[in-house]
VOGU-3710 file (C-alpha; in Angstrom, 3 decimals, decimal comma):
1> maivvsslsn> 5,890/36,062/18,267  3,384/33,403/17,335  3,273/30,582/14,847  0,943/31,303/11,943  -1,274/28,290/11,252  -4,001/29,892/9,176  -2,785/28,232/5,977  -2,898/24,686/7,318  -6,346/23,841/6,029  -5,721/25,348/2,594
11> ytkdnldkli> -2,416/23,557/2,198  -3,778/20,108/2,920  -6,905/20,654/0,861  -4,918/21,748/-2,162  -2,579/18,769/-1,789  -5,144/16,134/-0,829  -4,489/13,851/-3,811  -0,729/14,165/-3,353  -0,830/13,321/0,351  -3,225/10,411/-0,098
21> geslfgqkfq> -1,092/9,177/-2,985  2,089/9,343/-0,934  0,425/7,553/1,965  -0,961/4,667/-0,094  1,568/4,434/-2,926  4,664/6,162/-1,589  6,715/3,114/-0,619  8,666/0,681/-2,772  6,171/-2,188/-2,986  3,197/0,059/-3,663
31> khiaerggni> 5,117/1,833/-6,428  6,143/-1,468/-7,968  2,531/-2,662/-8,092  1,645/0,445/-10,080  4,749/0,435/-12,281  5,417/-3,249/-12,980  2,102/-4,594/-14,134  0,141/-5,044/-10,930  -3,551/-4,200/-10,754  -5,010/-1,313/-8,757
41> qkgiktaeri> -8,739/-1,790/-8,317  -10,484/1,398/-7,242  -13,976/2,145/-6,051  -14,189/-0,707/-3,515  -16,375/0,255/-0,558  -16,086/-2,982/1,421  -15,427/-5,963/-0,855  -15,424/-6,745/-4,553  -14,977/-9,877/-6,625  -12,096/-10,484/-9,018
51> hlldsdvyld> -13,800/-12,481/-11,771  -11,665/-15,071/-13,517  -12,338/-16,864/-16,803  -10,694/-20,145/-17,751  -11,486/-22,349/-20,751  -10,734/-25,957/-21,658  -9,750/-26,162/-25,319  -9,452/-29,477/-27,189  -8,373/-29,978/-30,793  -10,981/-32,256/-32,394
61> sdsgcgftas> -10,643/-34,198/-35,592  -11,924/-32,379/-38,648  -12,234/-35,467/-40,842  -15,943/-35,134/-41,403  -18,908/-32,783/-41,259  -20,776/-31,965/-38,110  -20,479/-29,818/-35,001  -19,541/-31,221/-31,619  -18,710/-28,807/-28,835  -16,062/-29,846/-26,335
71> gdstitarti> -14,507/-28,296/-23,262  -15,974/-25,923/-20,719  -15,411/-22,255/-19,975  -15,548/-21,622/-16,244  -15,995/-18,324/-14,474  -14,746/-18,236/-10,893  -14,138/-15,390/-8,481  -11,909/-14,353/-5,609  -12,871/-11,577/-3,236  -10,711/-8,586/-2,437
81> tvgatkvqks> -11,756/-7,005/0,845  -10,618/-3,556/1,913  -10,164/-2,459/5,491  -11,311/0,995/6,574  -8,796/2,776/8,772  -8,011/6,258/10,026  -5,321/8,339/11,695  -6,183/11,250/13,994  -3,889/13,702/15,745  -4,084/17,064/17,463
91> fcpktlrakv> -1,607/19,553/18,910  -1,502/23,005/20,380  0,594/25,358/18,196  1,727/27,322/21,245  3,678/24,338/22,529  5,731/24,402/19,329  7,116/27,906/19,749  10,447/26,854/21,195  10,750/23,718/19,050  9,356/23,950/15,551
101> tqlllkagsl> 10,492/27,518/14,885  14,062/26,258/14,867  13,136/24,025/11,945  11,153/26,685/10,144  13,818/29,385/10,121  16,905/29,621/8,013  20,090/30,542/9,807  20,076/34,227/10,701  16,354/34,684/10,012  13,974/36,436/12,347
111> aenadeslin> 11,023/34,564/13,763  8,515/36,868/12,132  9,881/35,867/8,727  9,067/32,180/9,167  7,277/30,582/6,227  4,097/29,125/7,697  3,751/26,655/4,797  6,774/24,799/6,172  4,852/23,760/9,263  2,305/22,154/6,946
121> rlfaeniamk> 4,961/20,079/5,228  6,635/19,309/8,543  3,528/17,581/9,878  1,455/16,599/6,838  4,238/15,091/4,771  5,893/13,424/7,762  2,642/11,711/8,684  2,076/10,672/5,055  5,531/9,085/5,003  4,920/7,220/8,264
131> vaeivevglf> 1,556/5,933/7,044  3,186/4,741/3,793  5,735/2,740/5,786  2,999/1,147/7,895  0,952/0,370/4,772  3,893/-1,416/3,117  4,317/-3,664/6,147  0,578/-4,293/6,207  0,450/-5,244/2,535  2,769/-8,142/3,332
141> qgdltsgnpn> 2,173/-8,916/7,016  -1,431/-7,808/7,497  -3,587/-10,294/9,408  -7,181/-9,622/10,442  -6,655/-11,795/13,522  -3,578/-9,878/14,696  -3,602/-7,957/17,942  -1,414/-5,284/16,351  -3,612/-2,314/15,338  -1,266/-1,553/12,441
151> lnkwdglltv> -1,700/-5,056/11,003  -5,313/-6,085/11,606  -7,118/-3,955/9,036  -6,675/-6,360/6,076  -4,923/-9,616/5,228  -1,513/-9,092/3,618  0,091/-11,170/0,877  1,879/-13,480/3,296  -1,382/-14,240/5,080  -3,202/-14,734/1,780
161> asvasgtvaa> -0,465/-17,109/0,597  -0,668/-19,136/3,810  -4,443/-19,661/3,751  -5,385/-19,674/0,072  -5,906/-23,124/-1,385  -3,479/-24,049/-4,156  -0,392/-21,959/-3,350  2,883/-23,820/-3,873  5,154/-24,602/-0,904  8,855/-24,500/-1,860
171> ntttyfgtpa> 10,434/-25,601/1,430  9,935/-29,280/0,619  12,080/-32,225/-0,400  10,856/-31,755/-3,976  12,343/-28,290/-4,428  14,756/-27,706/-1,533  15,735/-30,994/0,103  15,486/-31,492/3,851  13,154/-28,642/4,872  15,004/-25,662/6,321
181> tsfttsnirt> 14,360/-24,499/9,877  16,451/-21,324/9,572  18,155/-19,195/6,945  21,935/-18,914/6,756  24,453/-17,746/4,180  24,914/-21,441/3,414  21,314/-22,129/2,379  19,757/-18,799/1,374  20,712/-19,141/-2,303  19,338/-22,681/-2,408
191> avmavvkafp> 16,107/-21,436/-0,819  15,694/-18,719/-3,444  16,337/-21,245/-6,223  13,750/-23,541/-4,650  11,177/-20,806/-5,176  12,310/-20,472/-8,801  11,917/-24,228/-9,328  8,503/-24,261/-7,643  6,906/-21,785/-10,043  4,200/-23,697/-11,949
201> igtkdktdrt> 5,177/-24,864/-15,426  2,599/-22,576/-16,998  4,414/-19,499/-15,647  7,931/-20,466/-16,728  7,802/-18,304/-19,864  6,193/-15,298/-18,159  8,330/-12,184/-17,879  6,633/-10,712/-14,814  7,702/-13,361/-12,300  9,236/-11,816/-9,176
211> iaigtdlfem> 10,537/-13,109/-5,867  10,074/-10,858/-2,821  12,261/-11,046/0,252  12,965/-8,900/3,300  15,912/-6,525/3,188  17,398/-8,580/6,040  17,391/-11,792/3,999  18,411/-9,911/0,854  21,605/-8,783/2,587  22,232/-12,378/3,639
221> yiqsyvdanl> 21,680/-13,516/0,040  24,238/-11,039/-1,321  26,674/-11,874/1,461  26,469/-15,547/0,524  27,813/-14,684/-2,938  30,557/-12,521/-1,460  31,593/-15,319/0,913  31,775/-17,715/-2,031  33,718/-15,142/-4,074  30,908/-15,097/-6,634
231> fhfkpedien> 29,759/-11,745/-7,986  26,762/-12,447/-10,186  25,124/-9,088/-9,621  25,460/-5,447/-10,552  26,440/-3,077/-7,724  23,919/-0,497/-8,980  21,124/-3,075/-8,705  22,128/-3,933/-5,161  21,768/-0,278/-4,220  18,123/-0,494/-5,295
241> geatipgtti> 17,601/-3,714/-3,379  17,279/-5,850/-6,499  19,319/-8,643/-8,040  18,723/-10,841/-11,047  18,892/-14,461/-9,900  21,788/-16,103/-11,794  20,647/-18,371/-14,611  17,212/-16,720/-14,749  15,575/-13,457/-15,737  13,746/-13,282/-12,401
251> kliayagmng> 14,363/-10,359/-10,075  14,877/-10,919/-6,370  13,585/-7,733/-4,731  14,058/-6,614/-1,145  11,069/-5,064/0,611  11,149/-3,569/4,093  7,590/-4,796/4,562  8,876/-8,380/4,731  11,602/-7,716/7,296  11,585/-10,117/10,224
261> tnkilgfrws> 9,161/-12,570/8,614  11,774/-15,125/7,518  9,696/-15,825/4,435  10,255/-15,723/0,685  7,386/-15,119/-1,732  7,238/-15,690/-5,478  4,467/-14,253/-7,656  3,611/-12,613/-10,971  2,860/-8,889/-10,944  -0,211/-9,448/-13,121
271> niflgtdlqn> -1,569/-11,681/-10,350  -1,485/-8,934/-7,704  -4,597/-6,846/-7,039  -4,376/-3,821/-4,744  -7,851/-2,669/-3,769  -8,825/0,768/-2,543  -11,674/3,233/-2,763  -10,316/6,667/-3,737  -13,699/7,539/-5,216  -15,444/8,300/-1,970
281> eeekyefwid> -15,480/11,262/0,373  -14,273/8,923/3,121  -10,768/9,162/1,619  -9,410/12,293/3,208  -6,336/13,947/4,604  -7,009/17,243/6,293  -5,695/19,695/8,877  -7,927/22,289/10,477  -8,048/24,692/13,391  -10,705/23,843/15,933
291> gsdnetvkmr> -11,791/27,228/17,241  -14,048/25,642/19,852  -11,139/24,419/21,981  -8,498/27,128/22,104  -7,475/26,821/18,451  -6,058/23,315/18,656  -4,792/22,125/15,288  -6,284/18,757/14,351  -5,424/16,249/11,672  -7,527/13,431/10,254
301> mafklgiqva> -6,725/10,863/7,619  -8,982/8,052/6,414  -8,643/5,478/3,667  -9,546/1,932/2,588  -7,055/-0,647/1,391  -6,698/-4,370/0,752  -4,700/-6,822/-1,355  -5,429/-10,127/-3,052  -4,142/-12,546/-5,694  -6,288/-13,749/-8,560
311> ypaevvrfdl> -4,623/-17,155/-8,984  -3,261/-18,736/-5,768  -1,735/-21,553/-7,830  0,731/-19,034/-9,296  1,998/-18,009/-5,846  5,049/-19,740/-4,365  5,892/-19,449/-0,692  8,977/-20,519/1,253  8,076/-20,881/4,929  10,572/-22,249/7,419
321> a> 9,705/-25,649/8,851
//
């Protein structure tokens, strides 16, 4: 008996777009960017500018004839930089005989009846899922100066918010009171409301405002309502890791990518730009049999990704003191 691996290359080639899509957009935050009004900017090889236009408009008196121009229109730009990264793996199919076949076969089936396409899904889709999880963390916690190889390919939203000029700090006496040094069930609701209050006045009527939080702090937030015997949320929303903040239309959304950061981030979806290439042969996800070294099965994945905000002044951050 031997494991049949001849279909590996065909399977991954036929499902290239699906596997790349699952890797880059398969997790909650990536899906929300695509579904809730975020911007996905494709075709970026290394870096690309997000051009912004803003105009000063003044109402002049129309009591007489004449033409006097007033106010300026200013074009500015922010740069979205993508990081090039890859994943490479290899394995010998023979070492899987006593292991993988148990996963491939239905109860009572003979080994020779194993569906070889299952081995493709076992490895290809599992790796795509793992990459998606790493990408979600990186989109929040990425830091080019990090020593963690899973985080130093691009700057994530939390890093962007901490270094970009103009972002609004909510953990201040203006919005919160005495700055918090830790989160507890006693202050988590006040911290979330501080972010709501800190949104710039020009965004108060915008329907795409969102506050992101780790699933760890989200659970604390819900528990604080339970402890106070207040139930201002729908159980079905909690199951999806979302809750409408009482007294507002703003969603508080839990993202695994923010776990352990002890940070809260407020933004508008229209202000988020996810940059990638996806128009270049460098984006790939492939399995193949290397006949030159005893038919080792090899896997290679490569992609480019980055994230940026267009208007830092519309981003609110709550960082512990």
